MIDOSE-1310 file (N, C-alpha, C; in nm, 2 decimals, decimal comma, always signed):
residues 83
mtks	+11,95/+10,17/+9,41/+11,86/+10,05/+9,47/+11,75/+10,07/+9,31; +11,67/+9,93/+9,32/+11,54/+9,96/+9,20/+11,42/+10,01/+9,24; +11,38/+10,07/+9,17/+11,23/+10,12/+9,16/+11,14/+10,04/+9,22; +11,08/+10,05/+9,30/+10,98/+9,89/+9,38/+10,86/+9,86/+9,29
vfts	+10,85/+9,96/+9,14/+10,78/+9,88/+9,04/+10,82/+9,79/+8,96; +10,97/+9,77/+8,96/+10,99/+9,68/+8,92/+11,10/+9,55/+8,96; +11,04/+9,53/+9,10/+11,05/+9,46/+9,18/+10,95/+9,35/+9,17; +11,02/+9,18/+9,15/+10,96/+9,06/+9,13/+10,82/+9,09/+9,23
kyeq	+10,86/+9,12/+9,35/+10,72/+9,15/+9,42/+10,60/+9,25/+9,39; +10,68/+9,33/+9,32/+10,58/+9,43/+9,26/+10,51/+9,40/+9,16; +10,58/+9,26/+9,10/+10,52/+9,23/+8,94/+10,42/+9,12/+9,02; +10,44/+9,05/+9,13/+10,37/+8,96/+9,16/+10,21/+9,04/+9,20
frll	+10,25/+9,13/+9,33/+10,12/+9,22/+9,32/+10,02/+9,28/+9,25; +10,09/+9,31/+9,09/+10,03/+9,32/+9,00/+9,95/+9,16/+8,92; +10,01/+9,08/+8,91/+9,96/+9,00/+8,91/+9,86/+8,94/+8,97; +9,88/+8,97/+9,08/+9,74/+8,93/+9,18/+9,63/+8,99/+9,20
lvaa	+9,65/+9,14/+9,13/+9,56/+9,22/+9,10/+9,48/+9,19/+8,97; +9,52/+9,17/+8,88/+9,50/+9,09/+8,76/+9,38/+8,99/+8,81; +9,47/+8,93/+8,87/+9,38/+8,80/+8,89/+9,24/+8,81/+8,92; +9,22/+8,90/+9,02/+9,12/+8,95/+9,15/+9,02/+8,98/+9,01
rkka	+9,09/+9,11/+9,00/+9,01/+9,13/+8,85/+8,94/+9,08/+8,81; +8,95/+8,93/+8,75/+8,94/+8,86/+8,66/+8,88/+8,76/+8,69; +8,90/+8,72/+8,81/+8,79/+8,63/+8,95/+8,64/+8,70/+8,94; +8,67/+8,84/+8,94/+8,55/+8,88/+9,00/+8,51/+8,91/+8,87
risq	+8,50/+8,88/+8,75/+8,44/+8,89/+8,63/+8,42/+9,04/+8,59; +8,55/+9,11/+8,60/+8,49/+9,28/+8,60/+8,58/+9,30/+8,49; +8,57/+9,37/+8,36/+8,64/+9,43/+8,30/+8,74/+9,55/+8,35; +8,83/+9,59/+8,27/+8,91/+9,70/+8,32/+8,81/+9,81/+8,29
aqla	+8,72/+9,85/+8,22/+8,64/+9,96/+8,16/+8,51/+9,95/+8,33; +8,46/+9,81/+8,34/+8,40/+9,86/+8,45/+8,45/+9,82/+8,59; +8,55/+9,78/+8,62/+8,66/+9,84/+8,74/+8,65/+10,04/+8,71; +8,72/+10,07/+8,60/+8,75/+10,22/+8,63/+8,64/+10,26/+8,63
dkls	+8,51/+10,22/+8,58/+8,40/+10,33/+8,62/+8,33/+10,31/+8,78; +8,35/+10,19/+8,84/+8,35/+10,19/+8,99/+8,45/+10,32/+9,04; +8,55/+10,29/+9,01/+8,66/+10,38/+9,03/+8,65/+10,53/+9,05; +8,55/+10,57/+8,93/+8,56/+10,67/+8,90/+8,64/+10,75/+8,83
rpqs	+8,71/+10,65/+8,74/+8,83/+10,68/+8,68/+8,88/+10,64/+8,51; +8,92/+10,68/+8,46/+8,95/+10,64/+8,32/+9,03/+10,51/+8,34; +8,96/+10,42/+8,26/+8,95/+10,31/+8,24/+9,12/+10,27/+8,16; +9,26/+10,35/+8,12/+9,36/+10,39/+8,12/+9,45/+10,41/+8,27
fvsk	+9,37/+10,41/+8,38/+9,44/+10,39/+8,51/+9,44/+10,27/+8,47; +9,32/+10,22/+8,51/+9,37/+10,06/+8,58/+9,44/+10,00/+8,42; +9,46/+10,00/+8,32/+9,54/+9,94/+8,25/+9,70/+9,97/+8,30; +9,70/+10,07/+8,27/+9,89/+10,14/+8,35/+9,90/+10,05/+8,51
yerg	+9,79/+10,07/+8,59/+9,81/+9,96/+8,69/+9,88/+9,80/+8,74; +9,79/+9,81/+8,60/+9,82/+9,65/+8,54/+9,92/+9,63/+8,52; +9,93/+9,66/+8,40/+10,07/+9,70/+8,31/+10,21/+9,70/+8,41; +10,18/+9,80/+8,50/+10,27/+9,83/+8,57/+10,34/+9,99/+8,52
errl	+10,24/+10,03/+8,45/+10,31/+10,18/+8,42/+10,32/+10,30/+8,53; +10,20/+10,27/+8,61/+10,17/+10,33/+8,74/+10,22/+10,29/+8,84; +10,24/+10,31/+8,98/+10,21/+10,28/+9,09/+10,09/+10,28/+9,11; +10,04/+10,21/+9,24/+9,91/+10,23/+9,36/+9,94/+10,26/+9,42
dvie	+9,91/+10,35/+9,52/+9,90/+10,42/+9,64/+9,89/+10,30/+9,74; +9,89/+10,34/+9,86/+9,82/+10,22/+9,96/+9,62/+10,27/+9,94; +9,66/+10,38/+9,95/+9,51/+10,46/+9,96/+9,42/+10,39/+9,78; +9,50/+10,46/+9,71/+9,42/+10,33/+9,56/+9,41/+10,18/+9,56
feqv	+9,54/+10,16/+9,63/+9,46/+9,99/+9,67/+9,35/+9,93/+9,74; +9,30/+10,01/+9,84/+9,24/+10,00/+9,90/+9,09/+10,04/+9,87; +9,08/+10,13/+9,76/+8,99/+10,18/+9,66/+8,97/+10,03/+9,60; +9,06/+10,04/+9,47/+9,03/+9,86/+9,42/+9,04/+9,73/+9,46
adal	+9,04/+9,76/+9,60/+9,00/+9,62/+9,69/+8,87/+9,63/+9,69; +8,84/+9,73/+9,73/+8,72/+9,79/+9,78/+8,64/+9,72/+9,66; +8,62/+9,80/+9,54/+8,56/+9,78/+9,43/+8,58/+9,61/+9,42; +8,68/+9,55/+9,45/+8,67/+9,42/+9,38/+8,58/+9,35/+9,47
kiep	+8,58/+9,43/+9,57/+8,50/+9,31/+9,67/+8,61/+9,19/+9,72; +8,77/+9,25/+9,75/+8,85/+9,17/+9,82/+8,91/+9,26/+9,96; +8,91/+9,15/+10,03/+8,97/+9,22/+10,18/+9,13/+9,26/+10,13; +9,15/+9,38/+10,16/+9,34/+9,42/+10,14/+9,44/+9,36/+10,24
vrfl	+9,37/+9,35/+10,37/+9,48/+9,28/+10,47/+9,47/+9,11/+10,40; +9,36/+9,05/+10,35/+9,40/+8,90/+10,33/+9,45/+8,90/+10,19; +9,41/+9,00/+10,11/+9,50/+9,01/+9,95/+9,71/+9,02/+9,98; +9,70/+9,10/+10,06/+9,84/+9,14/+10,09/+9,89/+9,04/+10,16
kkly	+9,85/+8,95/+10,24/+9,89/+8,80/+10,28/+9,91/+8,68/+10,20; +9,80/+8,72/+10,07/+9,88/+8,63/+10,02/+9,99/+8,69/+9,94; +10,01/+8,78/+9,90/+10,15/+8,84/+9,85/+10,26/+8,79/+9,92; +10,27/+8,81/+10,05/+10,40/+8,83/+10,13/+10,36/+8,63/+10,15
drkg	+10,28/+8,55/+10,12/+10,27/+8,40/+10,11/+10,38/+8,34/+9,99; +10,44/+8,24/+10,04/+10,59/+8,20/+9,97/+10,49/+8,16/+9,83; +10,34/+8,10/+9,86/+10,26/+8,00/+9,74/+10,20/+8,07/+9,64; +10,21/+8,26/+9,67/+10,14/+8,37/+9,61/+9,97/+8,31/+9,65
gte	+9,87/+8,28/+9,52/+9,75/+8,25/+9,56/+9,68/+8,40/+9,43; +9,54/+8,37/+9,43/+9,48/+8,45/+9,32/+9,37/+8,52/+9,33; +9,32/+8,55/+9,47/+9,19/+8,64/+9,50/+9,22/+8,80/+9,45
């Protein structure tokens, strides 16, 4: 079984997170500061070098001011989306 970090669904998740950060006009460093994490934390999950658990995802969503459930619905919507 392939690790989920390498699936197409996880790739879509990562791309949606990057798009949401860019839409919010927040740099990786600014987001990391809001999360009280190093910039490398954001860089690594955006590049797929580390996974986000559900609690970390909720914290990222909160920092980006996006609704987690709505965001995930877009992930599972065949059309994608970029919130």
